[in-house]
N, C-alpha and C positions, 0 to 999 in steps of 0.2 A: 405326373408329378415330375419336375426338375429337383434333383438334389444338388449338394455341392459339387459331386463328381460329374455330374451331366453338364452342369452349367460351366465348370472349367473344361471339358472336352468340347462343348460347343464354341467357347471363346477361342480355344486353341486352333481349332480347325477351321473356324470360318473368319477368324481375325489375325491371330499371330502367324499362322502359316502362310496367309495370303500377303500378310505384311512382309514376311520373310521373302515370298517370291517377288513381290515388288521391289524389295532392296536389291535383288539380283538383275531384275529385267530393266530397270531404269537407271542403274549406276553401273560402275564398274568396280563398286567395293567386293570385298571377298564375302562369302556366304557367312550367314549369321551362325555361330555354333549352337548344338544341340536342338536345332529347329529343322524340321523337314519343309522345305518350302512348296506351297502351292501356287498356281497360276491361274485360278479361276475368276477371282474378282479382286484382280490386283489395281485395278484402274482407280479405285477408291482412294488409295494411299498415295498416288502420285502427286496431289497437291501438297500434302504433308512432307514428302521427300522433297519437293522443290523448295519450299521453306527450309528445309535443313540444309540442302545445297547452297541455297542463298547466303545462309548464316556462314557456312564454310568458306565461301567466295569473300564474303565481307571481312571476315576474319584474317584471310590471306592479303586482301588489301590494306588493312589497318596494320598488320604486322610489318610488311614492306614500308608503309608510310612512316611508322614510327621508328624505322631503322634506316632513315636518311636516303630512302629511295623517293624519287621524285613522283609525282601523280601521274606524270605523262609515261611513266615506266610501270608504275603499280597497277594502273587501269588495264594495260593489255595481260599483264599477268594474271588479274583478278578473272578476266573473260576466259583466258586460256584454261585456268583451273576448272573452271565450269565445263569446258569442252572435254577435258580428261576425265571427271567424274561421270559425265554422261556417256562418254565413248563417241561425241559428236552426233549422237542418236538424232536429235531433233533438227540439228543443221541439214543432215543429210535429208531428213523428211522436207525441210524448206526447199531446199534446192530440187528435189526430185518432184516437188509440187509445182514449183514455178516451171519447170520444164514441161509437165503435164497440161498445165492451164493454156501455155502459150503454143502446144501443139495442136489444140483443137479437140472437140469431144471426140471424135472417131479415133484419134491416136494418142487420147490422154494416157491412159492406164499402160500403153506400150512405152510411151516416152518416160514415164515415171519408173518404170522397171529397166531402163537401159543402164547398163553399167557405167557408161561414160555420161558426165555430167554436161548440160548443154549450156548455152550462152545465157539463157535467161536464169538459170540455177545459179550461175556463178555471178552475175549481176546481184541477184537478190542477197546471196552471201555477203557480197562487197557493200552493199547499200546498208544491210542490217547491221553489219559490225561498226560500220562508220557512226550510225545513228546511235548504237548502245555505247561505243567509246565517248562520243559527245555528252550523252546524257550521263555517264558515270563521272566525267570530267566536271560537270556543274554540280552532280551531287556531293561528290567527295566525302567529307566527315559524316555525311547523314546515310551513308551507304548501308549500314547495318540495320536503319529503320526502314528502308526503302526496298532494296534488293531482294530480301527473302520474301516480301509480300507479293513483289512482281513475278518472281518465278512461281509462286503460289497461284496467282491467277492464271498464268500461262497453263499450267498442268490442270487447274480448275475446268477450263475451257474444253478439255476433252471430253469431259461428262457430258456436256451438251451434244458434242459431235457424237458419241456413241449412242447416246438416248435418241436423238433427233433424226439420224440418218442411217441408211443400210450399209453394210459392210461390203466392200467391192474389191476385187483382186482378180489377177489373171491366175494365180496359183491357187488351184481348188483345195489343196492340203494345208493353206495357211490357216493357223489359229486366231479366231477373231475374240476381241473383248465382248462382242455383241452376243456370243454363244452363251456366255454365263451371265450376262446383264440382267440385275434384278429391279431395274427401273431407277430412274434419276434419285427419287426420293431416298431410297435405301442407300444406293450407291455414293450419293453425296452427304450422308449423314455425318460422317467424320470430319469432312470438311466444313459443314455448317456450324457444328459444335466449335471447330476451332476458330472460325469467324466470330461467331457469338462471344466466345471468351474474350478476344481482342477488342470487340466493341465494349464489352462490360469494363475491360482494363482501362480504356480511353475516357468511359464516362465517369470513372473514380480515380482519374489518375491527377486531381487537382490542377489541371491546366486551364488556361483561358478557355472561355466559351467559344472564341475563334479558333483556337487551336483544335478542340473537340468536334466542332461542325466542319472543319475542313477533312478531319481524318474520317468522319462518317461519310462524307461526300465522296471522298477517294474510295472508301468500300463500295459504296454504291456504284461509282465509275467503274470499279475493278469488276463488279458483278455484271454491269452491263456489257462492258467489251469483252468479257469472257463469253458472253452470249451472241453478240453481235459477229465477231470475227469468225467463229467457227459456221455460223449459220451461212454467212457469205461464202466461205470455203466449200462447205457440204454442198450448196446448190450449184456452184461452179463446177465441181467435181461430178456430181451426181451420187454423192455418198462419202463415205470415209474409209480410210485404211491406215496403217501405220504412219506412212508419209504424211498424209493430211493432219493426222494428229501432231505430227512433229512440227509441221508449218503452223498450226493454230498455237502452239505452245511458244514458238519464238516470235510470232506476230503479236500475240497478247502481251508477253512480257515486255516487249520492246516498246509496244503502244504505252504501257502503263509507266515504263521508265521514263519516256518521254512527257507524259503528263505531269509526272512527280517532279522532274526536272524544270518544267514550265512554271509549276505553282510554287517552288521551293523558293 
């Protein structure tokens, strides 16, 4: 039987400590005080951290806009703040993944691990950045309602990658999320609860039927895009690693930004 002490210990060891580990692994923020981080099941917290990062970026954008900065200067600062918060983790994965894809299957992993970025990696960063800037310029004042969810879906896509594909690497000492994976249902539970809360909020937000239907359809679209893009990447690479996860994050969040910008 579980008593209160055992329940607290279970929550601390399997939730709080892994959340602290995700906080360190996925961001450049300092270590959370009084908590010993663990890194066994941190992927489950990536979508929530993505939403939190999106909120910070949105507030930075709105702060500059409300202090006489133009939208053309506020948007690049908004994007740059995201790069600083994540340490460019996902952009690095995007560039390495595109270099690997265009190097061919036989040289894919070797190209991804090269210290020098190839031409296709640079082009991918260039085009993705331009698309994100264009989308944010279109979204503008709606950014706080859109950007956090786009970053959420980007990181949610990594759960499909980890669940559906094998881990591949040239470094046999690499630590894989796959090693401690408990299955998609358990690892996605935090995110599913988060989505459910948002759906309930929109259903009882007293907005027009058209607004509610649009939001629900965008949620379904986010789930679909979060499944399709990692599936394509996983099949193209023949598995997943940190770089592929990073590429999936950037591609999904950019796709969702574009979709929101179109329907806005």
